[in-house]
All heavy atoms as a GROMACS GRO file, in nm:
protein
  493
    1MET      N    1   5.175  -3.993 -13.475
    1MET     CA    2   5.123  -4.045 -13.598
    1MET      C    3   5.015  -4.152 -13.574
    1MET      O    4   4.911  -4.148 -13.639
    1MET     CB    5   5.236  -4.104 -13.683
    1MET     CG    6   5.185  -4.159 -13.814
    1MET     SD    7   5.310  -4.233 -13.916
    1MET     CE    8   5.302  -4.401 -13.862
    2MET      N    9   5.039  -4.242 -13.480
    2MET     CA   10   4.943  -4.351 -13.457
    2MET      C   11   4.809  -4.298 -13.409
    2MET      O   12   4.704  -4.352 -13.444
    2MET     CB   13   5.000  -4.453 -13.359
    2MET     CG   14   5.110  -4.539 -13.418
    2MET     SD   15   5.062  -4.622 -13.572
    2MET     CE   16   4.937  -4.733 -13.514
    3GLU      N   17   4.810  -4.190 -13.330
    3GLU     CA   18   4.684  -4.132 -13.285
    3GLU      C   19   4.605  -4.079 -13.404
    3GLU      O   20   4.484  -4.092 -13.410
    3GLU     CB   21   4.708  -4.021 -13.182
    3GLU     CG   22   4.725  -4.069 -13.042
    3GLU     CD   23   4.608  -4.155 -12.994
    3GLU    OE1   24   4.492  -4.114 -13.007
    3GLU    OE2   25   4.637  -4.264 -12.944
    4GLY      N   26   4.675  -4.018 -13.497
    4GLY     CA   27   4.611  -3.967 -13.618
    4GLY      C   28   4.548  -4.079 -13.700
    4GLY      O   29   4.436  -4.066 -13.750
    5VAL      N   30   4.620  -4.190 -13.711
    5VAL     CA   31   4.568  -4.306 -13.784
    5VAL      C   32   4.443  -4.361 -13.715
    5VAL      O   33   4.342  -4.388 -13.779
    5VAL     CB   34   4.677  -4.416 -13.797
    5VAL    CG1   35   4.618  -4.545 -13.849
    5VAL    CG2   36   4.789  -4.367 -13.887
    6LYS      N   37   4.451  -4.375 -13.583
    6LYS     CA   38   4.336  -4.428 -13.508
    6LYS      C   39   4.215  -4.337 -13.522
    6LYS      O   40   4.102  -4.385 -13.540
    6LYS     CB   41   4.372  -4.444 -13.360
    6LYS     CG   42   4.464  -4.558 -13.331
    6LYS     CD   43   4.495  -4.566 -13.184
    6LYS     CE   44   4.596  -4.674 -13.153
    6LYS     NZ   45   4.628  -4.680 -13.011
    7GLU      N   46   4.238  -4.207 -13.513
    7GLU     CA   47   4.126  -4.112 -13.524
    7GLU      C   48   4.064  -4.117 -13.663
    7GLU      O   49   3.940  -4.117 -13.676
    7GLU     CB   50   4.174  -3.970 -13.493
    7GLU     CG   51   4.066  -3.865 -13.503
    7GLU     CD   52   3.951  -3.882 -13.405
    7GLU    OE1   53   3.968  -3.949 -13.302
    7GLU    OE2   54   3.843  -3.827 -13.434
    8CYS      N   55   4.146  -4.123 -13.766
    8CYS     CA   56   4.092  -4.131 -13.902
    8CYS      C   57   4.011  -4.259 -13.922
    8CYS      O   58   3.903  -4.256 -13.980
    8CYS     CB   59   4.205  -4.125 -14.006
    8CYS     SG   60   4.279  -3.963 -14.024
    9ARG      N   61   4.063  -4.369 -13.872
    9ARG     CA   62   3.991  -4.496 -13.887
    9ARG      C   63   3.860  -4.494 -13.810
    9ARG      O   64   3.758  -4.546 -13.857
    9ARG     CB   65   4.080  -4.612 -13.844
    9ARG     CG   66   4.198  -4.630 -13.939
    9ARG     CD   67   4.285  -4.744 -13.901
    9ARG     NE   68   4.211  -4.868 -13.926
    9ARG     CZ   69   4.254  -4.987 -13.890
    9ARG    NH1   70   4.368  -5.000 -13.830
    9ARG    NH2   71   4.183  -5.094 -13.916
   10TYR      N   72   3.862  -4.435 -13.690
   10TYR     CA   73   3.739  -4.424 -13.612
   10TYR      C   74   3.636  -4.340 -13.688
   10TYR      O   75   3.520  -4.379 -13.698
   10TYR     CB   76   3.769  -4.360 -13.476
   10TYR     CG   77   3.645  -4.326 -13.399
   10TYR    CD1   78   3.576  -4.424 -13.328
   10TYR    CD2   79   3.593  -4.196 -13.399
   10TYR    CE1   80   3.460  -4.394 -13.259
   10TYR    CE2   81   3.477  -4.165 -13.331
   10TYR     CZ   82   3.410  -4.264 -13.261
   10TYR     OH   83   3.295  -4.234 -13.195
   11GLN      N   84   3.681  -4.227 -13.740
   11GLN     CA   85   3.590  -4.138 -13.814
   11GLN      C   86   3.537  -4.207 -13.940
   11GLN      O   87   3.420  -4.190 -13.975
   11GLN     CB   88   3.660  -4.007 -13.850
   11GLN     CG   89   3.688  -3.918 -13.731
   11GLN     CD   90   3.560  -3.865 -13.668
   11GLN    OE1   91   3.461  -3.841 -13.734
   11GLN    NE2   92   3.563  -3.847 -13.537
   12MET      N   93   3.621  -4.282 -14.008
   12MET     CA   94   3.576  -4.353 -14.127
   12MET      C   95   3.467  -4.453 -14.093
   12MET      O   96   3.366  -4.461 -14.163
   12MET     CB   97   3.694  -4.424 -14.194
   12MET     CG   98   3.790  -4.331 -14.264
   12MET     SD   99   3.940  -4.412 -14.322
   12MET     CE  100   3.872  -4.526 -14.442
   13ARG      N  101   3.484  -4.528 -13.985
   13ARG     CA  102   3.380  -4.623 -13.942
   13ARG      C  103   3.251  -4.550 -13.908
   13ARG      O  104   3.142  -4.593 -13.946
   13ARG     CB  105   3.428  -4.704 -13.821
   13ARG     CG  106   3.522  -4.817 -13.857
   13ARG     CD  107   3.544  -4.913 -13.741
   13ARG     NE  108   3.600  -4.848 -13.623
   13ARG     CZ  109   3.729  -4.832 -13.599
   13ARG    NH1  110   3.817  -4.876 -13.685
   13ARG    NH2  111   3.770  -4.774 -13.490
   14PHE      N  112   3.265  -4.439 -13.834
   14PHE     CA  113   3.146  -4.362 -13.793
   14PHE      C  114   3.069  -4.314 -13.915
   14PHE      O  115   2.947  -4.332 -13.924
   14PHE     CB  116   3.189  -4.242 -13.707
   14PHE     CG  117   3.073  -4.152 -13.674
   14PHE    CD1  118   2.990  -4.181 -13.568
   14PHE    CD2  119   3.046  -4.039 -13.750
   14PHE    CE1  120   2.880  -4.100 -13.538
   14PHE    CE2  121   2.938  -3.957 -13.722
   14PHE     CZ  122   2.856  -3.987 -13.615
   15TRP      N  123   3.139  -4.252 -14.010
   15TRP     CA  124   3.070  -4.194 -14.126
   15TRP      C  125   3.018  -4.301 -14.220
   15TRP      O  126   2.916  -4.282 -14.287
   15TRP     CB  127   3.160  -4.094 -14.197
   15TRP     CG  128   3.175  -3.969 -14.115
   15TRP    CD1  129   3.287  -3.926 -14.051
   15TRP    CD2  130   3.073  -3.873 -14.085
   15TRP    NE1  131   3.260  -3.810 -13.983
   15TRP    CE2  132   3.130  -3.775 -14.003
   15TRP    CE3  133   2.939  -3.860 -14.120
   15TRP    CZ2  134   3.058  -3.665 -13.954
   15TRP    CZ3  135   2.866  -3.752 -14.072
   15TRP    CH2  136   2.925  -3.657 -13.990
   16LEU      N  137   3.082  -4.416 -14.227
   16LEU     CA  138   3.030  -4.526 -14.308
   16LEU      C  139   2.896  -4.574 -14.250
   16LEU      O  140   2.800  -4.593 -14.325
   16LEU     CB  141   3.130  -4.641 -14.313
   16LEU     CG  142   3.089  -4.762 -14.396
   16LEU    CD1  143   3.070  -4.723 -14.542
   16LEU    CD2  144   3.194  -4.871 -14.384
   17GLU      N  145   2.891  -4.591 -14.119
   17GLU     CA  146   2.766  -4.631 -14.055
   17GLU      C  147   2.659  -4.524 -14.071
   17GLU      O  148   2.541  -4.554 -14.094
   17GLU     CB  149   2.789  -4.663 -13.907
   17GLU     CG  150   2.866  -4.790 -13.884
   17GLU     CD  151   2.797  -4.912 -13.944
   17GLU    OE1  152   2.674  -4.926 -13.928
   17GLU    OE2  153   2.867  -4.992 -14.008
   18ALA      N  154   2.700  -4.397 -14.061
   18ALA     CA  155   2.604  -4.287 -14.078
   18ALA      C  156   2.546  -4.286 -14.218
   18ALA      O  157   2.426  -4.262 -14.238
   18ALA     CB  158   2.670  -4.153 -14.047
   19SER      N  159   2.630  -4.315 -14.317
   19SER     CA  160   2.581  -4.317 -14.456
   19SER      C  161   2.484  -4.433 -14.477
   19SER      O  162   2.381  -4.418 -14.544
   19SER     CB  163   2.696  -4.324 -14.556
   19SER     OG  164   2.758  -4.450 -14.555
   20LYS      N  165   2.515  -4.549 -14.418
   20LYS     CA  166   2.423  -4.664 -14.429
   20LYS      C  167   2.290  -4.633 -14.363
   20LYS      O  168   2.184  -4.666 -14.417
   20LYS     CB  169   2.486  -4.788 -14.365
   20LYS     CG  170   2.602  -4.845 -14.442
   20LYS     CD  171   2.659  -4.965 -14.367
   20LYS     CE  172   2.780  -5.022 -14.433
   20LYS     NZ  173   2.834  -5.135 -14.355
   21ASP      N  174   2.296  -4.572 -14.246
   21ASP     CA  175   2.174  -4.537 -14.174
   21ASP      C  176   2.089  -4.438 -14.254
   21ASP      O  177   1.968  -4.455 -14.267
   21ASP     CB  178   2.209  -4.477 -14.038
   21ASP     CG  179   2.087  -4.443 -13.956
   21ASP    OD1  180   2.006  -4.536 -13.929
   21ASP    OD2  181   2.070  -4.325 -13.920
   22ALA      N  182   2.154  -4.337 -14.310
   22ALA     CA  183   2.082  -4.237 -14.390
   22ALA      C  184   2.021  -4.301 -14.514
   22ALA      O  185   1.908  -4.269 -14.553
   22ALA     CB  186   2.175  -4.123 -14.429
   23ARG      N  187   2.093  -4.394 -14.576
   23ARG     CA  188   2.041  -4.462 -14.694
   23ARG      C  189   1.916  -4.543 -14.659
   23ARG      O  190   1.817  -4.542 -14.732
   23ARG     CB  191   2.146  -4.554 -14.755
   23ARG     CG  192   2.099  -4.621 -14.884
   23ARG     CD  193   2.201  -4.712 -14.948
   23ARG     NE  194   2.330  -4.648 -14.960
   23ARG     CZ  195   2.444  -4.703 -14.922
   23ARG    NH1  196   2.446  -4.823 -14.868
   23ARG    NH2  197   2.558  -4.640 -14.936
   24MET      N  198   1.922  -4.612 -14.544
   24MET     CA  199   1.806  -4.692 -14.501
   24MET      C  200   1.685  -4.604 -14.473
   24MET      O  201   1.571  -4.646 -14.497
   24MET     CB  202   1.842  -4.774 -14.377
   24MET     CG  203   1.934  -4.890 -14.407
   24MET     SD  204   1.985  -4.985 -14.261
   24MET     CE  205   1.835  -5.008 -14.173
   25ARG      N  206   1.709  -4.482 -14.424
   25ARG     CA  207   1.600  -4.390 -14.396
   25ARG      C  208   1.554  -4.312 -14.520
   25ARG      O  209   1.455  -4.240 -14.515
   25ARG     CB  210   1.640  -4.290 -14.287
   25ARG     CG  211   1.654  -4.353 -14.150
   25ARG     CD  212   1.686  -4.251 -14.042
   25ARG     NE  213   1.826  -4.208 -14.052
   25ARG     CZ  214   1.864  -4.084 -14.080
   25ARG    NH1  215   1.777  -3.989 -14.102
   25ARG    NH2  216   1.993  -4.054 -14.086
   26GLY      N  217   1.630  -4.325 -14.629
   26GLY     CA  218   1.596  -4.251 -14.750
   26GLY      C  219   1.634  -4.104 -14.744
   26GLY      O  220   1.580  -4.023 -14.818
   27ASP      N  221   1.730  -4.071 -14.658
   27ASP     CA  222   1.775  -3.933 -14.639
   27ASP      C  223   1.897  -3.908 -14.727
   27ASP      O  224   2.011  -3.925 -14.686
   27ASP     CB  225   1.808  -3.910 -14.492
   27ASP     CG  226   1.841  -3.767 -14.458
   27ASP    OD1  227   1.859  -3.686 -14.552
   27ASP    OD2  228   1.850  -3.737 -14.338
   28GLU      N  229   1.872  -3.865 -14.850
   28GLU     CA  230   1.979  -3.852 -14.948
   28GLU      C  231   2.079  -3.742 -14.911
   28GLU      O  232   2.200  -3.757 -14.933
   28GLU     CB  233   1.920  -3.823 -15.086
   28GLU     CG  234   2.022  -3.831 -15.197
   28GLU     CD  235   1.958  -3.819 -15.333
   28GLU    OE1  236   1.848  -3.873 -15.353
   28GLU    OE2  237   2.020  -3.754 -15.419
   29ILE      N  238   2.033  -3.633 -14.855
   29ILE     CA  239   2.122  -3.522 -14.820
   29ILE      C  240   2.223  -3.566 -14.714
   29ILE      O  241   2.343  -3.543 -14.728
   29ILE     CB  242   2.042  -3.399 -14.774
   29ILE    CG1  243   1.962  -3.343 -14.891
   29ILE    CG2  244   2.134  -3.293 -14.714
   29ILE    CD1  245   1.864  -3.233 -14.854
   30ASN      N  246   2.175  -3.629 -14.607
   30ASN     CA  247   2.267  -3.674 -14.502
   30ASN      C  248   2.354  -3.790 -14.548
   30ASN      O  249   2.468  -3.803 -14.504
   30ASN     CB  250   2.190  -3.711 -14.375
   30ASN     CG  251   2.154  -3.589 -14.294
   30ASN    OD1  252   2.228  -3.492 -14.291
   30ASN    ND2  253   2.037  -3.592 -14.232
   31GLU      N  254   2.302  -3.871 -14.638
   31GLU     CA  255   2.384  -3.979 -14.693
   31GLU      C  256   2.502  -3.920 -14.771
   31GLU      O  257   2.617  -3.963 -14.753
   31GLU     CB  258   2.301  -4.067 -14.786
   31GLU     CG  259   2.382  -4.180 -14.846
   31GLU     CD  260   2.304  -4.263 -14.946
   31GLU    OE1  261   2.186  -4.234 -14.972
   31GLU    OE2  262   2.362  -4.360 -14.998
   32GLN      N  263   2.476  -3.820 -14.853
   32GLN     CA  264   2.583  -3.757 -14.929
   32GLN      C  265   2.684  -3.687 -14.838
   32GLN      O  266   2.805  -3.693 -14.862
   32GLN     CB  267   2.526  -3.658 -15.031
   32GLN     CG  268   2.455  -3.726 -15.146
   32GLN     CD  269   2.544  -3.823 -15.221
   32GLN    OE1  270   2.658  -3.791 -15.254
   32GLN    NE2  271   2.494  -3.944 -15.244
   33HIS      N  272   2.635  -3.623 -14.734
   33HIS     CA  273   2.725  -3.558 -14.637
   33HIS      C  274   2.815  -3.663 -14.570
   33HIS      O  275   2.937  -3.642 -14.557
   33HIS     CB  276   2.645  -3.482 -14.532
   33HIS     CG  277   2.731  -3.423 -14.424
   33HIS    ND1  278   2.817  -3.318 -14.446
   33HIS    CD2  279   2.747  -3.459 -14.295
   33HIS    CE1  280   2.882  -3.291 -14.334
   33HIS    NE2  281   2.841  -3.375 -14.241
   34ALA      N  282   2.756  -3.773 -14.529
   34ALA     CA  283   2.834  -3.878 -14.463
   34ALA      C  284   2.938  -3.936 -14.558
   34ALA      O  285   3.052  -3.963 -14.518
   34ALA     CB  286   2.740  -3.988 -14.413
   35ILE      N  287   2.903  -3.952 -14.684
   35ILE     CA  288   2.998  -4.004 -14.783
   35ILE      C  289   3.114  -3.905 -14.801
   35ILE      O  290   3.230  -3.944 -14.807
   35ILE     CB  291   2.928  -4.033 -14.916
   35ILE    CG1  292   2.836  -4.155 -14.900
   35ILE    CG2  293   3.029  -4.058 -15.028
   35ILE    CD1  294   2.742  -4.178 -15.016
   36GLN      N  295   3.083  -3.777 -14.806
   36GLN     CA  296   3.188  -3.675 -14.820
   36GLN      C  297   3.281  -3.677 -14.699
   36GLN      O  298   3.404  -3.668 -14.715
   36GLN     CB  299   3.126  -3.535 -14.834
   36GLN     CG  300   3.060  -3.511 -14.968
   36GLN     CD  301   2.988  -3.378 -14.972
   36GLN    OE1  302   2.967  -3.314 -14.869
   36GLN    NE2  303   2.952  -3.335 -15.091
   37MET      N  304   3.224  -3.689 -14.581
   37MET     CA  305   3.308  -3.692 -14.460
   37MET      C  306   3.393  -3.819 -14.457
   37MET      O  307   3.510  -3.816 -14.418
   37MET     CB  308   3.220  -3.683 -14.335
   37MET     CG  309   3.148  -3.550 -14.322
   37MET     SD  310   3.259  -3.408 -14.318
   37MET     CE  311   3.342  -3.435 -14.164
   38PHE      N  312   3.335  -3.933 -14.497
   38PHE     CA  313   3.412  -4.057 -14.504
   38PHE      C  314   3.531  -4.039 -14.597
   38PHE      O  315   3.644  -4.076 -14.563
   38PHE     CB  316   3.323  -4.171 -14.554
   38PHE     CG  317   3.399  -4.298 -14.580
   38PHE    CD1  318   3.424  -4.387 -14.477
   38PHE    CD2  319   3.446  -4.328 -14.707
   38PHE    CE1  320   3.494  -4.505 -14.500
   38PHE    CE2  321   3.517  -4.444 -14.731
   38PHE     CZ  322   3.541  -4.533 -14.627
   39ARG      N  323   3.508  -3.981 -14.715
   39ARG     CA  324   3.615  -3.961 -14.812
   39ARG      C  325   3.722  -3.865 -14.759
   39ARG      O  326   3.841  -3.884 -14.785
   39ARG     CB  327   3.558  -3.910 -14.943
   39ARG     CG  328   3.480  -4.018 -15.016
   39ARG     CD  329   3.415  -3.966 -15.141
   39ARG     NE  330   3.343  -4.072 -15.209
   39ARG     CZ  331   3.251  -4.051 -15.300
   39ARG    NH1  332   3.220  -3.927 -15.338
   39ARG    NH2  333   3.189  -4.152 -15.357
   40ARG      N  334   3.680  -3.762 -14.687
   40ARG     CA  335   3.776  -3.667 -14.631
   40ARG      C  336   3.871  -3.739 -14.534
   40ARG      O  337   3.992  -3.720 -14.538
   40ARG     CB  338   3.704  -3.554 -14.559
   40ARG     CG  339   3.800  -3.454 -14.497
   40ARG     CD  340   3.728  -3.344 -14.424
   40ARG     NE  341   3.642  -3.270 -14.515
   40ARG     CZ  342   3.547  -3.186 -14.476
   40ARG    NH1  343   3.528  -3.164 -14.349
   40ARG    NH2  344   3.474  -3.123 -14.564
   41HIS      N  345   3.813  -3.822 -14.446
   41HIS     CA  346   3.897  -3.894 -14.348
   41HIS      C  347   3.981  -4.002 -14.416
   41HIS      O  348   4.094  -4.028 -14.373
   41HIS     CB  349   3.811  -3.950 -14.236
   41HIS     CG  350   3.755  -3.843 -14.148
   41HIS    ND1  351   3.833  -3.770 -14.061
   41HIS    CD2  352   3.631  -3.792 -14.137
   41HIS    CE1  353   3.760  -3.681 -13.999
   41HIS    NE2  354   3.636  -3.691 -14.045
   42ARG      N  355   3.929  -4.064 -14.520
   42ARG     CA  356   4.007  -4.161 -14.597
   42ARG      C  357   4.129  -4.092 -14.659
   42ARG      O  358   4.241  -4.143 -14.651
   42ARG     CB  359   3.921  -4.223 -14.706
   42ARG     CG  360   3.998  -4.322 -14.795
   42ARG     CD  361   3.933  -4.342 -14.929
   42ARG     NE  362   3.926  -4.214 -14.999
   42ARG     CZ  363   3.840  -4.189 -15.099
   42ARG    NH1  364   3.755  -4.281 -15.138
   42ARG    NH2  365   3.840  -4.072 -15.159
   43ASP      N  366   4.106  -3.975 -14.717
   43ASP     CA  367   4.217  -3.901 -14.778
   43ASP      C  368   4.319  -3.858 -14.673
   43ASP      O  369   4.440  -3.863 -14.697
   43ASP     CB  370   4.164  -3.780 -14.855
   43ASP     CG  371   4.085  -3.819 -14.978
   43ASP    OD1  372   4.092  -3.936 -15.020
   43ASP    OD2  373   4.015  -3.731 -15.032
   44ASP      N  374   4.270  -3.817 -14.555
   44ASP     CA  375   4.361  -3.782 -14.445
   44ASP      C  376   4.447  -3.902 -14.406
   44ASP      O  377   4.568  -3.888 -14.383
   44ASP     CB  378   4.283  -3.731 -14.324
   44ASP     CG  379   4.220  -3.595 -14.345
   44ASP    OD1  380   4.256  -3.526 -14.444
   44ASP    OD2  381   4.134  -3.557 -14.263
   45LEU      N  382   4.384  -4.018 -14.396
   45LEU     CA  383   4.456  -4.140 -14.360
   45LEU      C  384   4.561  -4.173 -14.465
   45LEU      O  385   4.675  -4.207 -14.432
   45LEU     CB  386   4.359  -4.256 -14.343
   45LEU     CG  387   4.419  -4.390 -14.303
   45LEU    CD1  388   4.488  -4.380 -14.168
   45LEU    CD2  389   4.311  -4.497 -14.300
   46LEU      N  390   4.525  -4.163 -14.592
   46LEU     CA  391   4.621  -4.191 -14.699
   46LEU      C  392   4.738  -4.092 -14.695
   46LEU      O  393   4.852  -4.130 -14.723
   46LEU     CB  394   4.551  -4.186 -14.834
   46LEU     CG  395   4.452  -4.300 -14.860
   46LEU    CD1  396   4.377  -4.276 -14.990
   46LEU    CD2  397   4.521  -4.434 -14.860
   47THR      N  398   4.710  -3.968 -14.659
   47THR     CA  399   4.816  -3.868 -14.647
   47THR      C  400   4.912  -3.905 -14.534
   47THR      O  401   5.034  -3.895 -14.550
   47THR     CB  402   4.756  -3.728 -14.622
   47THR    OG1  403   4.673  -3.694 -14.733
   47THR    CG2  404   4.863  -3.624 -14.605
   48ILE      N  405   4.857  -3.948 -14.422
   48ILE     CA  406   4.941  -3.990 -14.308
   48ILE      C  407   5.030  -4.108 -14.350
   48ILE      O  408   5.149  -4.110 -14.325
   48ILE     CB  409   4.856  -4.027 -14.186
   48ILE    CG1  410   4.788  -3.902 -14.128
   48ILE    CG2  411   4.940  -4.098 -14.080
   48ILE    CD1  412   4.682  -3.932 -14.025
   49TRP      N  413   4.968  -4.207 -14.414
   49TRP     CA  414   5.044  -4.326 -14.456
   49TRP      C  415   5.152  -4.291 -14.557
   49TRP      O  416   5.264  -4.338 -14.548
   49TRP     CB  417   4.952  -4.431 -14.514
   49TRP     CG  418   4.878  -4.511 -14.411
   49TRP    CD1  419   4.905  -4.520 -14.279
   49TRP    CD2  420   4.764  -4.593 -14.434
   49TRP    NE1  421   4.813  -4.603 -14.218
   49TRP    CE2  422   4.727  -4.649 -14.312
   49TRP    CE3  423   4.690  -4.624 -14.547
   49TRP    CZ2  424   4.620  -4.736 -14.299
   49TRP    CZ3  425   4.582  -4.710 -14.534
   49TRP    CH2  426   4.548  -4.765 -14.410
   50SER      N  427   5.116  -4.210 -14.655
   50SER     CA  428   5.216  -4.178 -14.758
   50SER      C  429   5.330  -4.096 -14.700
   50SER      O  430   5.445  -4.111 -14.741
   50SER     CB  431   5.151  -4.105 -14.875
   50SER     OG  432   5.108  -3.975 -14.837
   51GLY      N  433   5.300  -4.009 -14.603
   51GLY     CA  434   5.406  -3.931 -14.539
   51GLY      C  435   5.503  -4.019 -14.465
   51GLY      O  436   5.624  -3.998 -14.470
   52SER      N  437   5.453  -4.121 -14.396
   52SER     CA  438   5.542  -4.210 -14.320
   52SER      C  439   5.624  -4.297 -14.412
   52SER      O  440   5.740  -4.326 -14.384
   52SER     CB  441   5.462  -4.295 -14.222
   52SER     OG  442   5.374  -4.381 -14.291
   53VAL      N  443   5.569  -4.337 -14.526
   53VAL     CA  444   5.645  -4.419 -14.622
   53VAL      C  445   5.756  -4.336 -14.684
   53VAL      O  446   5.868  -4.382 -14.698
   53VAL     CB  447   5.550  -4.475 -14.731
   53VAL    CG1  448   5.629  -4.536 -14.846
   53VAL    CG2  449   5.454  -4.576 -14.671
   54GLU      N  450   5.724  -4.211 -14.719
   54GLU     CA  451   5.827  -4.124 -14.777
   54GLU      C  452   5.939  -4.098 -14.678
   54GLU      O  453   6.056  -4.096 -14.712
   54GLU     CB  454   5.764  -3.993 -14.822
   54GLU     CG  455   5.676  -4.009 -14.945
   54GLU     CD  456   5.597  -3.884 -14.978
   54GLU    OE1  457   5.614  -3.782 -14.910
   54GLU    OE2  458   5.518  -3.890 -15.072
   55SER      N  459   5.903  -4.079 -14.551
   55SER     CA  460   6.005  -4.055 -14.448
   55SER      C  461   6.096  -4.178 -14.432
   55SER      O  462   6.217  -4.163 -14.419
   55SER     CB  463   5.939  -4.023 -14.314
   55SER     OG  464   5.869  -3.901 -14.322
   56ALA      N  465   6.036  -4.294 -14.432
   56ALA     CA  466   6.113  -4.417 -14.418
   56ALA      C  467   6.207  -4.437 -14.538
   56ALA      O  468   6.321  -4.480 -14.522
   56ALA     CB  469   6.020  -4.538 -14.404
   57ALA      N  470   6.159  -4.401 -14.656
   57ALA     CA  471   6.242  -4.417 -14.776
   57ALA      C  472   6.361  -4.322 -14.772
   57ALA      O  473   6.471  -4.358 -14.815
   57ALA     CB  474   6.158  -4.391 -14.900
   58GLN      N  475   6.343  -4.204 -14.718
   58GLN     CA  476   6.453  -4.106 -14.709
   58GLN      C  477   6.556  -4.151 -14.607
   58GLN      O  478   6.674  -4.124 -14.623
   58GLN     CB  479   6.398  -3.968 -14.673
   58GLN     CG  480   6.319  -3.906 -14.786
   58GLN     CD  481   6.253  -3.776 -14.743
   58GLN    OE1  482   6.258  -3.737 -14.626
   58GLN    NE2  483   6.190  -3.708 -14.836
   59CYS      N  484   6.512  -4.218 -14.501
   59CYS     CA  485   6.606  -4.262 -14.397
   59CYS      C  486   6.686  -4.383 -14.443
   59CYS      O  487   6.794  -4.408 -14.392
   59CYS     CB  488   6.531  -4.297 -14.269
   59CYS     SG  489   6.461  -4.152 -14.188
   60GLY      N  490   6.630  -4.462 -14.532
   60GLY     CA  491   6.693  -4.589 -14.573
   60GLY      C  492   6.792  -4.565 -14.679
   60GLY      O  493   6.897  -4.598 -14.702
   0.00000   0.00000   0.00000
């Protein structure tokens, strides 16, 4: 689980920086792609977190 969290956070940082870079260059297409990828990894991270919380609640 922790590797998944680390990978999602790494990808989120990468795509956030990519979106900022594309915005500075005026590249709207790549900016939108980077935002979509950021959101995908954010959603993946939230899924990992919610799964672990649900598991902990079932054990308690």
